[in-house]
C-alpha positions as CSV (number, residue, x, y, z in Angstrom):
1,M,0.0,-0.1,-0.1
2,D,1.3,3.3,-0.6
3,K,1.6,6.5,1.7
4,N,-1.9,7.8,0.8
5,T,-3.7,4.6,1.6
6,W,-2.0,4.3,5.0
7,I,-2.8,8.0,5.6
8,G,-6.5,7.2,5.0
9,F,-6.7,4.1,7.1
10,L,-5.1,6.1,10.0
11,L,-7.7,8.8,9.7
12,I,-10.7,6.3,9.4
13,A,-9.4,4.6,12.8
14,A,-8.9,8.4,14.4
15,I,-12.4,9.2,13.4
16,F,-13.8,6.0,14.8
17,V,-11.8,6.2,18.1
18,G,-12.9,9.7,18.6
19,F,-16.4,9.1,17.8
20,T,-16.5,6.3,20.5
21,M,-15.0,8.5,22.9
22,L,-17.4,11.2,22.0
23,N,-20.5,8.8,22.6
24,R,-19.1,7.2,25.6
25,P,-21.5,7.7,28.6
26,S,-20.4,9.9,31.4
27,K,-20.1,8.4,35.0
28,E,-23.2,10.1,36.0
29,E,-25.0,8.5,33.0
30,L,-23.5,5.1,34.0
31,A,-24.8,5.4,37.7
32,K,-28.0,6.3,36.3
33,R,-28.4,3.4,34.1
34,Q,-27.0,1.0,37.0
35,H,-29.6,2.6,39.4
36,E,-32.5,1.8,36.7
37,Q,-31.4,-1.5,36.4
38,D,-31.1,-2.1,40.0
39,S,-34.6,-0.8,40.5
40,I,-36.0,-2.7,37.8
41,A,-34.6,-6.2,39.3
42,A,-35.8,-5.0,42.8
43,L,-39.4,-4.3,41.2
44,R,-39.5,-7.7,39.4
45,L,-38.5,-9.6,42.6
46,A,-41.0,-8.0,44.4
47,E,-43.5,-8.9,41.8
48,A,-42.5,-12.6,41.7
49,E,-42.8,-12.6,45.7
50,A,-46.5,-11.1,45.1
51,Q,-47.3,-13.5,42.5
52,R,-46.2,-16.4,44.7
53,L,-48.2,-15.4,47.5
54,S,-51.1,-15.0,45.3
55,D,-50.8,-18.4,43.9
56,S,-50.5,-20.0,47.2
57,I,-53.5,-18.1,48.6
58,T,-55.3,-18.9,45.3
59,A,-54.7,-22.5,45.5
60,M,-55.6,-22.4,49.3
61,L,-58.9,-20.7,48.7
62,Q,-60.0,-23.3,45.7
63,A,-58.9,-26.4,47.6
64,S,-61.1,-29.3,47.4
65,P,-63.3,-30.2,50.3
66,E,-61.4,-33.0,51.3
67,A,-58.0,-31.0,51.4
68,T,-60.2,-28.0,53.4
69,A,-61.3,-30.8,55.8
70,A,-57.8,-32.0,56.5
71,A,-56.5,-28.4,57.1
72,E,-59.4,-27.2,59.3
73,Q,-56.8,-25.5,61.5
74,V,-56.9,-22.8,58.7
75,T,-59.6,-20.4,59.7
76,E,-61.2,-17.7,57.9
77,E,-59.3,-15.4,59.9
78,D,-55.9,-16.9,58.7
79,R,-57.0,-16.6,55.2
80,Q,-57.6,-13.2,55.6
81,A,-54.5,-12.5,57.4
82,R,-52.8,-13.9,54.6
83,L,-54.5,-11.8,52.2
84,Q,-54.1,-8.8,54.0
85,A,-50.2,-9.7,54.3
86,A,-49.9,-10.3,50.6
87,Y,-52.3,-7.5,49.2
88,G,-52.6,-5.1,52.0
89,N,-55.8,-2.9,51.7
90,F,-56.4,-4.6,48.4
91,A,-57.0,-7.8,50.0
92,P,-60.9,-7.4,48.7
93,A,-59.7,-7.6,45.1
94,A,-57.6,-10.6,45.5
95,Q,-60.5,-13.3,45.1
96,G,-63.6,-13.1,43.1
97,E,-65.4,-14.5,40.2
98,E,-64.5,-13.6,36.4
99,Q,-67.3,-11.8,34.8
100,F,-67.5,-10.5,31.1
101,V,-68.6,-7.0,30.0
102,Q,-69.2,-6.2,26.5
103,L,-68.9,-2.8,24.5
104,E,-70.4,-2.6,21.2
105,N,-70.7,-0.4,18.4
106,E,-71.3,-0.8,14.4
107,H,-67.7,-1.4,14.0
108,V,-66.1,-3.1,16.9
109,R,-67.3,-5.7,19.6
110,L,-65.0,-5.5,22.8
111,T,-65.0,-8.0,25.7
112,L,-63.7,-6.6,29.2
113,S,-62.8,-9.1,31.7
114,T,-63.4,-8.4,35.6
115,H,-60.1,-10.6,36.2
116,G,-57.7,-7.7,35.3
117,G,-60.0,-5.1,34.2
118,M,-58.6,-5.4,30.7
119,I,-60.0,-5.9,27.2
120,T,-59.6,-9.7,26.5
121,Q,-61.1,-9.8,23.3
122,A,-61.6,-7.5,20.4
123,E,-63.7,-8.1,17.1
124,L,-64.1,-6.2,14.1
125,L,-67.7,-6.7,12.8
126,G,-67.2,-5.9,9.2
127,Y,-64.1,-8.0,8.4
128,H,-63.4,-11.9,8.7
129,A,-60.2,-14.0,9.0
130,A,-59.3,-15.5,5.6
131,G,-61.0,-18.7,5.1
132,D,-63.7,-17.9,7.5
133,S,-66.6,-15.9,6.3
134,L,-69.1,-16.5,9.2
135,H,-67.3,-15.0,12.1
136,P,-66.0,-11.3,12.7
137,L,-62.1,-11.1,12.3
138,C,-60.7,-11.4,16.2
139,L,-57.6,-9.1,16.7
140,F,-57.2,-11.1,19.9
141,R,-58.9,-13.3,22.5
142,G,-58.3,-14.5,25.9
143,D,-54.4,-14.8,26.5
144,E,-53.3,-13.6,23.5
145,S,-53.6,-9.9,24.9
146,Q,-52.2,-9.3,28.4
147,M,-52.2,-5.8,30.0
148,A,-51.5,-4.9,33.6
149,F,-50.5,-1.7,35.7
150,T,-48.4,-2.0,38.5
151,L,-49.7,-0.7,41.9
152,I,-47.4,0.0,44.9
153,T,-49.5,0.0,48.0
154,A,-49.1,2.0,51.4
155,N,-47.4,-0.9,52.8
156,N,-45.0,-1.1,49.9
157,R,-46.6,-4.2,48.2
158,I,-46.1,-4.5,44.5
159,L,-49.2,-5.9,42.7
160,Q,-50.3,-6.1,39.3
161,T,-53.8,-5.3,38.2
162,S,-53.7,-8.4,36.0
163,N,-54.2,-10.6,39.4
164,L,-57.0,-8.4,41.0
165,Y,-60.8,-8.7,40.5
166,F,-62.7,-5.7,39.4
167,T,-66.4,-5.1,40.2
168,P,-68.7,-3.9,37.2
169,V,-70.4,-0.6,38.1
170,K,-73.9,-0.1,36.4
171,T,-73.8,3.2,34.2
172,E,-76.7,4.6,31.9
173,V,-74.2,6.0,29.4
174,P,-74.5,4.1,26.1
175,G,-71.2,2.6,24.9
176,R,-69.3,3.1,28.6
177,A,-68.5,0.6,30.9
178,I,-66.9,1.1,34.5
179,L,-64.8,-1.4,36.1
180,R,-63.9,-0.8,39.9
181,L,-61.0,-1.9,41.8
182,P,-62.2,-2.2,45.6
183,T,-60.1,-1.8,48.6
184,S,-60.8,-2.7,52.1
185,T,-61.5,1.3,52.7
186,P,-65.4,1.5,51.9
187,D,-64.9,5.2,50.4
188,A,-61.5,4.3,48.2
189,W,-61.4,2.8,45.0
190,L,-59.6,3.0,41.3
191,D,-62.0,3.1,38.4
192,L,-61.2,1.9,34.9
193,V,-63.6,4.0,32.5
194,Y,-64.2,2.8,29.3
195,D,-65.9,4.7,26.5
196,L,-66.7,3.3,22.9
197,S,-68.0,6.3,21.6
198,D,-66.0,6.4,18.4
199,N,-66.0,4.1,15.5
200,Y,-62.6,2.0,16.2
201,M,-61.4,4.0,19.0
202,V,-62.0,3.4,23.0
203,H,-60.8,5.9,25.4
204,L,-59.6,4.2,28.9
205,T,-59.6,6.8,31.8
206,L,-58.0,5.9,35.3
207,Q,-60.0,7.6,38.0
208,P,-58.6,7.3,41.7
209,H,-61.0,8.1,44.4
210,N,-59.6,8.6,48.0
211,M,-56.5,6.5,47.1
212,Q,-54.0,8.4,49.0
213,T,-54.2,6.1,51.8
214,E,-54.4,3.1,49.6
215,L,-51.1,3.6,47.4
216,A,-47.6,4.9,48.1
217,Q,-47.8,8.6,48.8
218,N,-45.0,9.4,46.7
219,T,-46.6,7.6,43.6
220,N,-46.5,9.9,40.5
221,S,-46.4,7.6,37.7
222,M,-47.6,3.9,37.0
223,E,-45.7,1.1,35.2
224,L,-47.8,-0.5,32.4
225,R,-47.0,-3.8,30.7
226,W,-48.7,-4.7,27.5
227,Q,-47.9,-8.2,25.6
228,Q,-49.9,-9.1,22.6
229,L,-49.7,-12.1,20.3
230,I,-50.7,-11.2,16.6
231,P,-52.8,-14.2,14.9
232,Q,-52.3,-15.0,11.2
233,Q,-55.2,-13.5,9.6
234,E,-54.3,-13.8,5.8
235,Q,-53.4,-16.7,3.2
236,G,-50.0,-15.8,2.9
237,R,-47.9,-16.0,6.0
238,K,-44.7,-14.9,4.3
239,F,-46.2,-11.6,3.0
240,E,-48.3,-11.0,6.0
241,E,-45.1,-11.3,8.2
242,R,-43.5,-8.7,6.1
243,Y,-46.0,-5.9,6.9
244,A,-46.4,-7.2,10.6
245,Q,-44.3,-4.6,12.6
246,L,-44.2,-2.7,16.0
247,Q,-44.1,1.1,15.6
248,Y,-44.1,3.9,17.9
249,M,-44.2,7.7,17.5
250,L,-42.0,10.2,19.5
251,S,-43.6,13.3,20.9
252,G,-41.6,15.3,18.2
253,G,-43.7,13.3,15.4
254,D,-40.7,10.8,14.1
255,I,-42.0,7.2,13.9
256,E,-39.4,4.5,14.9
257,K,-39.9,0.8,13.8
258,L,-38.7,-2.5,15.0
259,S,-37.5,-4.9,12.6
260,E,-40.0,-7.0,10.7
261,S,-37.7,-9.6,9.5
262,K,-36.1,-10.7,13.1
263,D,-36.3,-10.5,16.6
264,D,-35.6,-7.1,17.9
265,A,-35.7,-4.8,20.8
266,E,-35.3,-1.2,21.5
267,K,-35.2,1.2,24.8
268,E,-36.7,4.5,24.3
269,S,-35.7,7.2,26.9
270,A,-37.9,10.0,24.8
271,R,-41.3,10.6,25.5
272,V,-43.6,8.4,23.1
273,R,-47.2,9.5,21.8
274,W,-48.4,6.1,20.8
275,I,-47.4,2.4,20.3
276,A,-48.7,0.4,17.4
277,Y,-48.7,-3.3,17.2
278,K,-49.3,-3.8,13.4
279,D,-50.2,-6.6,11.1
280,Q,-50.7,-6.3,7.3
281,F,-54.1,-4.9,7.5
282,F,-54.9,-4.4,11.1
283,S,-53.5,-2.6,14.2
284,T,-53.8,-2.3,17.8
285,V,-52.7,1.2,18.9
286,L,-52.2,2.5,22.4
287,I,-52.5,6.3,22.5
288,A,-51.4,8.3,25.5
289,D,-53.3,11.2,26.1
290,D,-50.2,12.7,27.6
291,A,-47.1,10.5,26.5
292,F,-45.3,7.4,27.7
293,S,-41.8,7.6,29.1
294,S,-38.9,4.9,29.9
295,S,-40.4,2.5,27.4
296,E,-38.9,-0.9,26.4
297,F,-40.1,-2.8,23.3
298,H,-39.8,-6.2,22.1
299,S,-40.5,-8.0,18.9
300,N,-40.4,-11.9,18.4
301,I,-41.2,-13.7,15.3
302,Q,-43.3,-16.7,16.1
303,P,-43.0,-20.4,14.8
304,K,-44.2,-21.1,11.3
305,Y,-47.0,-23.3,12.3
306,S,-48.0,-21.7,15.7
307,G,-50.9,-19.7,13.9
308,Y,-49.3,-16.5,15.0
309,I,-47.0,-13.9,13.3
310,K,-45.4,-12.0,16.0
311,Q,-45.5,-11.4,19.9
312,Y,-45.0,-7.7,21.0
313,T,-44.2,-6.5,24.2
314,T,-44.1,-3.1,25.8
315,Q,-43.1,-2.0,29.3
316,T,-43.6,1.7,29.8
317,T,-44.4,4.4,32.3
318,L,-47.4,6.9,32.4
319,P,-47.9,9.9,34.5
320,F,-50.6,9.2,37.5
321,D,-52.0,11.8,40.1
322,L,-52.8,10.1,43.1
323,N,-55.2,12.9,44.1
324,G,-57.1,12.3,40.8
325,K,-56.8,16.0,40.0
326,T,-55.6,15.3,36.5
327,L,-56.9,12.1,35.2
328,T,-54.5,9.6,33.6
329,G,-55.9,8.7,30.0
330,M,-55.3,6.6,26.9
331,R,-57.0,5.4,23.9
332,F,-57.1,2.2,22.0
333,Y,-57.5,2.1,18.3
334,M,-58.4,-1.3,17.1
335,G,-59.2,-1.3,13.5
336,P,-58.2,-1.7,10.0
337,N,-54.9,0.0,8.6
338,H,-57.4,2.0,6.4
339,Y,-55.7,5.3,5.0
340,H,-58.8,7.8,5.2
341,T,-59.9,6.1,8.5
342,L,-56.4,6.6,10.4
343,K,-56.1,10.3,8.7
344,A,-59.5,11.2,10.0
345,Y,-58.2,11.2,13.4
346,D,-56.0,14.3,12.5
347,E,-58.8,16.7,11.1
348,G,-59.3,19.8,12.8
349,V,-56.4,18.8,15.4
350,A,-53.5,21.2,15.8
351,R,-50.2,20.2,14.1
352,D,-48.2,19.7,16.8
353,E,-51.2,17.5,18.4
354,R,-51.6,15.3,15.3
355,L,-51.4,11.6,15.8
356,H,-50.1,10.8,11.9
357,L,-51.5,7.2,12.2
358,N,-52.2,6.9,8.7
359,K,-48.4,6.7,8.3
360,L,-49.0,3.1,9.7
361,V,-50.0,2.3,5.8
362,P,-46.8,1.9,4.1
363,L,-46.8,3.8,0.9
364,G,-43.1,3.6,0.1
365,W,-40.1,6.1,0.0
366,K,-40.8,9.6,0.3
367,I,-41.0,10.4,-3.5
368,V,-43.2,7.2,-4.0
369,S,-45.5,8.0,-0.9
370,W,-45.9,11.6,-2.4
371,I,-47.0,10.0,-5.9
372,N,-49.4,7.9,-3.7
373,T,-51.1,10.5,-1.5
374,I,-51.6,13.2,-4.6
375,L,-52.4,10.7,-7.4
376,V,-52.9,7.1,-6.6
377,I,-55.2,7.3,-3.6
378,P,-57.3,10.0,-5.1
379,M,-57.8,8.2,-8.4
380,F,-58.5,5.1,-6.5
381,D,-61.1,6.8,-4.5
382,L,-62.6,8.2,-7.5
383,F,-63.1,5.2,-9.2
384,T,-64.2,3.2,-6.5
385,G,-66.8,6.0,-5.2
386,W,-68.6,5.1,-8.6
387,G,-69.5,1.9,-7.4
388,L,-67.3,-0.1,-10.0
389,H,-65.8,-3.6,-9.4
390,I,-62.6,-3.6,-8.1
391,G,-60.7,-5.3,-11.4
392,I,-62.5,-2.4,-13.5
393,V,-61.1,0.3,-10.9
394,I,-57.6,-1.1,-11.4
395,L,-58.1,-1.1,-15.5
396,L,-59.1,2.4,-15.3
397,M,-56.1,3.4,-13.0
398,T,-53.9,1.6,-15.5
399,I,-55.3,3.4,-18.6
400,V,-55.0,6.9,-16.7
401,I,-51.5,6.5,-15.6
402,K,-50.5,5.1,-19.2
403,L,-52.3,8.6,-20.9
404,I,-50.1,10.8,-18.4
405,I,-46.9,9.1,-19.4
406,L,-48.0,8.7,-23.2
407,P,-46.1,11.7,-24.5
408,F,-42.8,10.8,-23.2
409,V,-43.1,7.0,-24.3
410,F,-43.7,8.4,-28.0
411,V,-40.7,10.6,-27.6
412,S,-38.7,7.6,-26.4
413,Y,-39.9,5.3,-29.2
414,K,-39.4,7.8,-31.8
415,S,-35.9,8.4,-30.6
416,S,-35.1,4.4,-30.6
417,A,-36.5,4.2,-34.2
418,K,-34.2,6.9,-35.2
419,M,-31.1,5.1,-33.9
420,R,-32.3,2.0,-35.5
421,V,-32.4,3.7,-39.0
422,L,-29.3,5.5,-38.4
423,K,-27.5,2.2,-37.7
424,P,-25.9,1.6,-41.0
425,Q,-24.1,5.1,-40.9
426,I,-23.1,4.2,-37.5
427,D,-21.8,1.0,-38.7
428,A,-19.8,3.1,-41.2
429,I,-18.3,5.4,-38.6
430,N,-17.3,2.2,-36.4
431,A,-15.4,0.7,-39.6
432,Q,-13.9,4.2,-40.5
433,Y,-12.6,4.7,-36.7
434,P,-11.1,1.3,-35.4
435,A,-11.3,0.4,-31.7
436,D,-8.1,2.0,-30.7
437,K,-9.4,5.4,-31.8
438,M,-12.4,5.4,-29.7
439,Q,-12.4,9.0,-28.9
440,E,-12.4,10.0,-32.6
441,R,-15.6,7.4,-33.0
442,Q,-17.4,8.8,-30.1
443,Q,-17.0,12.2,-31.6
444,A,-18.2,11.3,-34.9
445,T,-21.3,9.3,-33.4
446,M,-22.3,12.4,-31.3
447,L,-22.0,14.7,-34.1
448,L,-24.2,12.3,-36.3
449,Y,-27.0,12.2,-33.3
450,Q,-26.4,16.1,-33.4
451,Q,-27.3,16.7,-37.1
452,A,-29.9,14.1,-37.0
453,G,-31.8,15.5,-34.3
454,V,-31.5,12.4,-32.0
455,N,-31.0,12.5,-28.3
456,P,-29.8,9.1,-27.2
457,M,-30.8,10.1,-23.6
458,S,-34.4,10.8,-24.6
459,G,-34.9,7.0,-24.2
460,C,-34.8,7.4,-20.5
461,L,-37.3,9.9,-20.0
462,P,-40.1,7.5,-19.9
463,M,-38.6,5.5,-17.1
464,L,-37.8,8.5,-15.4
465,F,-41.4,9.0,-15.1
466,Q,-42.7,5.8,-15.2
467,F,-40.5,4.2,-12.6
468,P,-42.0,6.1,-9.5
469,V,-45.4,5.3,-10.7
470,L,-45.0,1.8,-10.8
471,M,-43.1,1.9,-7.5
472,A,-46.1,3.7,-5.9
473,M,-48.6,1.1,-7.0
474,F,-46.1,-1.7,-6.1
475,W,-46.5,-0.1,-2.5
476,F,-50.1,0.8,-2.7
477,L,-51.8,-2.2,-4.0
478,P,-50.6,-5.1,-1.6
479,T,-51.3,-2.8,1.5
480,A,-54.7,-1.6,0.2
481,I,-57.4,-3.0,2.4
482,E,-60.1,-2.3,-0.1
483,L,-58.7,-5.1,-2.2
484,R,-58.8,-7.6,0.6
485,G,-61.6,-10.1,0.1
486,K,-62.3,-8.9,-3.2
487,S,-62.5,-11.5,-5.9
488,L,-61.7,-11.1,-9.9
489,L,-61.8,-14.0,-12.3
490,W,-60.4,-17.0,-10.6
491,A,-58.6,-15.1,-7.9
492,P,-60.8,-15.1,-4.7
493,D,-58.8,-12.5,-3.0
494,L,-56.6,-9.7,-4.7
495,S,-54.8,-9.0,-1.6
496,T,-53.1,-12.2,-1.7
497,Y,-51.7,-14.6,-4.3
498,D,-54.0,-16.6,-6.4
499,A,-52.5,-20.1,-6.5
500,V,-54.0,-22.4,-9.3
501,F,-51.4,-25.0,-8.5
502,H,-50.0,-26.4,-5.1
503,W,-47.4,-28.9,-4.9
504,G,-47.0,-29.7,-1.3
505,F,-43.5,-28.9,-0.8
506,N,-41.2,-25.7,-0.9
507,I,-39.2,-24.9,-4.0
508,P,-36.3,-22.2,-3.4
509,L,-37.4,-18.7,-4.4
510,L,-40.5,-20.0,-5.8
511,G,-42.6,-21.5,-2.7
512,D,-45.2,-24.1,-2.7
513,H,-47.7,-22.9,-5.2
514,L,-47.8,-20.9,-8.7
515,S,-50.1,-17.9,-9.1
516,L,-51.9,-17.7,-12.5
517,F,-51.8,-13.8,-12.6
518,C,-48.2,-13.6,-11.9
519,L,-47.7,-16.4,-14.8
520,L,-49.8,-14.4,-17.2
521,M,-47.6,-11.5,-16.4
522,T,-44.5,-13.2,-16.9
523,I,-45.6,-14.6,-20.3
524,V,-46.7,-11.1,-21.5
525,N,-43.6,-9.7,-20.4
526,I,-41.7,-12.0,-22.5
527,V,-43.6,-11.1,-25.4
528,Y,-42.9,-7.6,-24.9
529,T,-39.5,-8.1,-24.5
530,Y,-39.5,-9.9,-27.9
531,I,-41.5,-6.8,-29.6
532,T,-39.0,-4.5,-28.0
533,M,-36.0,-6.5,-29.3
534,Q,-37.0,-6.8,-32.6
535,S,-37.7,-3.0,-33.0
536,Q,-34.3,-2.0,-31.6
537,A,-30.9,-1.7,-33.1
538,T,-28.8,-4.3,-31.6
539,D,-24.9,-5.5,-31.9
540,P,-24.9,-9.3,-33.1
541,N,-21.8,-9.4,-30.9
542,M,-23.9,-8.6,-27.7
543,K,-26.2,-12.1,-27.6
544,F,-25.3,-12.2,-23.8
545,M,-27.3,-9.1,-23.2
546,K,-30.3,-10.3,-25.4
547,Y,-30.4,-13.2,-23.2
548,M,-30.0,-11.1,-20.3
549,M,-33.6,-9.3,-21.5
550,Y,-35.3,-12.2,-21.9
551,A,-34.2,-13.6,-18.2
552,M,-35.5,-10.5,-16.4
553,P,-39.2,-11.5,-17.0
554,L,-38.6,-14.9,-15.5
555,M,-37.2,-13.4,-12.5
556,F,-40.4,-11.5,-12.1
557,L,-42.1,-14.9,-11.9
558,F,-40.1,-15.8,-8.6
559,I,-40.4,-12.3,-7.3
560,F,-44.2,-11.7,-7.6
561,N,-45.4,-15.2,-7.0
562,D,-45.9,-14.5,-3.4
563,Y,-47.3,-10.9,-4.0
564,A,-51.0,-9.8,-4.2
565,A,-52.9,-10.8,-7.3
566,G,-53.9,-7.2,-7.5
567,L,-50.4,-6.0,-8.3
568,S,-49.8,-8.9,-10.6
569,Y,-53.3,-8.0,-12.3
570,Y,-52.1,-4.4,-12.4
571,Y,-48.7,-5.2,-14.0
572,L,-50.3,-7.5,-16.5
573,L,-52.6,-4.8,-17.6
574,S,-49.9,-2.3,-17.9
575,L,-47.9,-4.6,-20.1
576,F,-50.9,-5.3,-22.3
577,I,-51.3,-1.6,-23.0
578,T,-47.7,-1.0,-23.6
579,I,-47.8,-3.5,-26.3
580,M,-50.7,-1.8,-27.9
581,Q,-48.9,1.4,-27.6
582,T,-45.9,-0.2,-29.3
583,M,-47.8,-1.6,-32.3
584,I,-49.7,1.6,-32.8
585,F,-46.4,3.5,-32.6
586,R,-44.7,1.2,-35.3
587,W,-47.6,1.4,-37.4
588,S,-47.7,5.4,-37.3
589,L,-43.7,5.5,-37.9
590,D,-42.4,4.7,-41.2
591,D,-38.7,4.1,-41.4
592,K,-38.4,6.0,-44.9
593,K,-40.0,8.8,-43.5
594,L,-38.0,8.8,-40.4
595,L,-34.8,8.7,-42.5
596,A,-35.9,11.3,-44.8
597,E,-36.8,13.7,-41.8
598,I,-33.1,12.8,-40.4
599,E,-31.4,14.0,-43.7
600,E,-33.8,17.2,-43.7
601,N,-32.4,17.7,-40.2
602,K,-28.9,17.6,-41.3
603,K,-29.4,20.2,-44.2
604,K,-30.9,22.6,-41.8
605,K,-28.2,22.1,-39.1
606,A,-25.5,22.3,-41.2
607,G,-23.1,25.2,-40.9
608,K,-25.1,26.1,-37.5
609,P,-23.1,26.4,-34.3
610,K,-23.0,23.4,-32.3
611,S,-25.1,23.5,-29.2
612,G,-23.7,23.7,-25.7
613,F,-24.2,20.3,-24.7
614,M,-22.1,19.2,-27.6
615,E,-19.3,21.9,-27.1
616,R,-19.3,20.6,-23.5
617,L,-19.1,17.2,-24.7
618,E,-16.3,17.6,-27.3
619,K,-14.3,19.5,-24.7
620,M,-14.6,16.8,-22.3
621,Q,-13.3,14.5,-24.9
622,R,-10.3,16.9,-26.2
623,E,-9.3,17.0,-22.4
624,Q,-9.7,13.1,-22.1
625,Q,-7.4,12.6,-25.4
626,R,-4.9,15.0,-23.7
627,L,-4.5,13.1,-20.5
628,A,-4.0,9.8,-22.4
629,R,-1.3,11.3,-24.8
630,E,0.3,12.7,-21.3
631,Q,0.0,9.2,-19.6
632,A,1.4,7.5,-22.6
633,K,4.5,9.8,-22.7
634,A,5.0,9.0,-19.0
635,N,4.8,5.5,-19.7
636,R,7.1,5.6,-22.4
637,R,9.8,7.5,-20.0
């Protein structure tokens, strides 16, 4: 290695060491982290002890008559004493019978359990799981979702609300349910108030009443633990897993994500506005009225045949006013990842208070999402608003997109046709200037293009405009919940693959099935490639490139076989229309007329000064030639 290389390595090493030292935590930060870890460890130990006592007392209370008779020395006073020792003033809530309370509107049916006071089942009445058209889609049920608040009692006991029994309180307000956590003090309790007045949003408020003597006096926050299994709802697990992700939004508006392809964990010290347990088409979102703090997130991929996609876990803290002057509130969004439904929650809301839940719908990179929001989604809404079948909607969208880029496609095709008719003259230039005079050959070729009025770069214009639109549709169609459950021809559900052949084993890259729309798209793509190759001037020595052009459509068969049938259907229509455009262009453009037009351009531009582009290009070529000559002289020395 030369001296410059060694200097480069040393600079990189210095930057790395300096960056490490600058980002090394201070002694105070290290001490603070250690204190937090010690506190969490002590909390977990106390929770385990409380759980052990709870289990032993529950086992004692639920003992069989024979075991009870054998332990007659255990009096009722002894039982109450043990409950009091384990739960303090919350002993009345340590035992009870589980009851269920339902809240329902036209969109959601929620089931609340008095054992823990949390939502144990959430059903979306307007949707069904794949393969089940009879029952509403269930986001979770039973132990699939577990949520608990941590209570620190006045006698320093640490309790979990998931182990306690609440009492339903009758209310006359529609869509409201109150679950009350009793204490041994008759006039002290904690209410969990649920309000399902919105479509997919339920509001939970914690309302303490005279809890100053029941909870620790220094209580100003409450720890929350939330864990949920995400069941497989769609036909294609591989594709559903790709979109299942734990996301959360910071108070500043930035949205962070855990990895969707592997187990992941993240600790967040900043304030968090909401936490989303997201699937491909549905989400459960926990939204703080104020903010969460000191949060820890985990995402774990579940075994393939478990029936679950991911398991998400959150450990976080939220403010809690013991006196009840400032109530602790949060909202649960349990519904579809529908762009307009989610965006509606920001209507009429101040900019800094907006939730931006619509970002749960993945619309691609910034430029692609911009196209989706201003072109694709409004166009989709317009056509679906006419009551058309979804297949017709996608067809109309394809036609509109093709009409928008039609002028650029025509310019590109005409440029390619001109280059094709110029091939004999280009071959003559190549024969005049051998390969060792590449600079002169390039200058002569560019001069010919200028005189003929041909821009070699114009062939890139259609791709420049078409590629972002293609990518926008690539992101939009597989995540558009409007396609879910919509059939077209042989495809029962355009939001997943339309398998027509299953062979019961996995073929690398292809999978265990073959999708018909994807197969048809591949065949039409090969036909289009053949038509394109026939209309372009190609070098017979570049056979490998020709084979590569045919290999690309075959690669798409493997790429899109697992994708939504609606996306393959769109690309199939797009290729059909492109082939029709190409045939029309070929019919309207005659090679003899093009050649005559080129010769006329040559006569018009003869004697005219060169364009600025050509002058710059020739200047660069002359500079390259000068450098090449100087290098050759240096080598001879």
